[in-house]
N, C-alpha and C positions, 0 to 999 in steps of 0.2 A: 504494500500500500504506500503510494507516494502522493499525498495530497498536494494539489496545485491551487494556490490562492487565486480565486477568480475575481472576487470583489470583497470589500470589507464584510466580514462575518460569514463568508461562504467560500468553501474550497470544494474541488471536485477530484474524484479519483476513479480508478478502475474497480472492478468487482472486489468486494470485501468478503471476508469469512466471519463466522461468529468469533473465532479467535482474534481476529484483527480489531474487533470492537474494543477490546482492552487497550490496544495500541492507540486507537482513536481517542479513547478517554484520556490516556496518558499524555497525548499530544494536545489536550485541552479542548477537544470538541465536546459540545454539549447536546448535539442533535445529529441524527443520521437520517438521510432522505434516500430511499431506495427507488430508483427509476426503472428497475428491470421487472418484467412479468415473471411470475414463477414458471418453472420448467422451460425456460427459454433454451437451455442447453443442458445436457447430462452433467451431473455433479455439482450444479449450481446450488448454493444454499437457498432454502425457501425463505420467503418473507417472514414466516412464523418463527423460524430458527433465528433469523437476524433480529427480529423484534424482541424475542426472549433474551438474547444476549445483550442487546442494547438496554433493555429495562433492568436486567441484572446488574449492569454497569452504572445505572443511574442516568442513562441518556434518553432523551426523547427520540421517538422513531416515527417516521412517516413513510408510507408506501404509495407512490404515485407511478404505477407501471405504465410504460410507454413502449409500443412496438417501434423499432427503429424507423425513423422517417415519417412516422404517423402521429404528429402532434395535434391533438384536438385543442380547441380553445378552452374547453373545460379542464383538460390536463395542465395547460399553461397557467390558467387562473388558479388551479389547486396548488401548483408549485409556487406561484407568487404569494398566495395566502399562507402557505406553509413557511416560506422564508420570512414573511412578516411576523408570524406568530411564534415560531419556534425559538428556543434558546440559541444564543450565538456563542461561539462560532458553530456553524453547521457544516456537515460533510455530506455532499450529495454524490451518489455513484450510480454507475451502470456498468456494462461490460468494459467499455473503453474510456468512459468519461464524456463521450461526445453527446449522448442524449441529455445527460445532466447539464452540460454546458449549453446545449441548444435550448433546453427548457428555461434556464436562467436568461439567456439572450432574448428569447421571445417574451419572457415575463418583464423584461426591462424596456421593451418598446414603448416609446412615449415618455420614458423617465430619463433615459440616456439617449444620445444620438446613435444612429446606426454605426457610424465610424467608431465611437467610443466602445460600443458593444463588441464590434469585430476586433478592435485592438486588444481589448481585455481577454477575449477568447484566444486570440493568436498568441498572446504572451504566455498562455497556458499550454500552447501547442495544438490548438484546435482551429482549423480553418472553417469558419462559418460563412464565408463569402456566398455560397449558394443559398443561404438562408436570408440574405439581405432583403430580397423583395418581400418576404413574409414579415420580417421585422418592420419594414417600412409600412406595409399594409396594416399591421397591428398598431403602429404608432399613430396612424390616422384615425383609429377608432378608440384609442386609449388616452385617458386624461393623465397628465403628469402629476 
């Protein structure tokens, strides 16, 4: 697990395990946000396993599963609401970190400029350039 600081209060990483929850706690994280659907691939820990480990460690846990490339407005809004309500710093993850980063980016439309969003994602190693039109479209319908 190598958390990448995406914005104040939120980092993203690749798939975590129940054992890595203790590492996240030791690193100072106070909430875990899982963006993977259960059974996406063999051997992946279930959301229930991760939630149990997070709660045992005293961390908040949210599960907002997203199929790669299929971000609904409801999922984006749920991510935004989770980030607003959960204890910070929060650690969001998926298989590679791309979905978690994309959810954050889409949730920031209208709050940050598209260029700022793309720069912050790029600094973490994620190229969200193909997502720019969707960010722009959401910015037109989202109040800052």
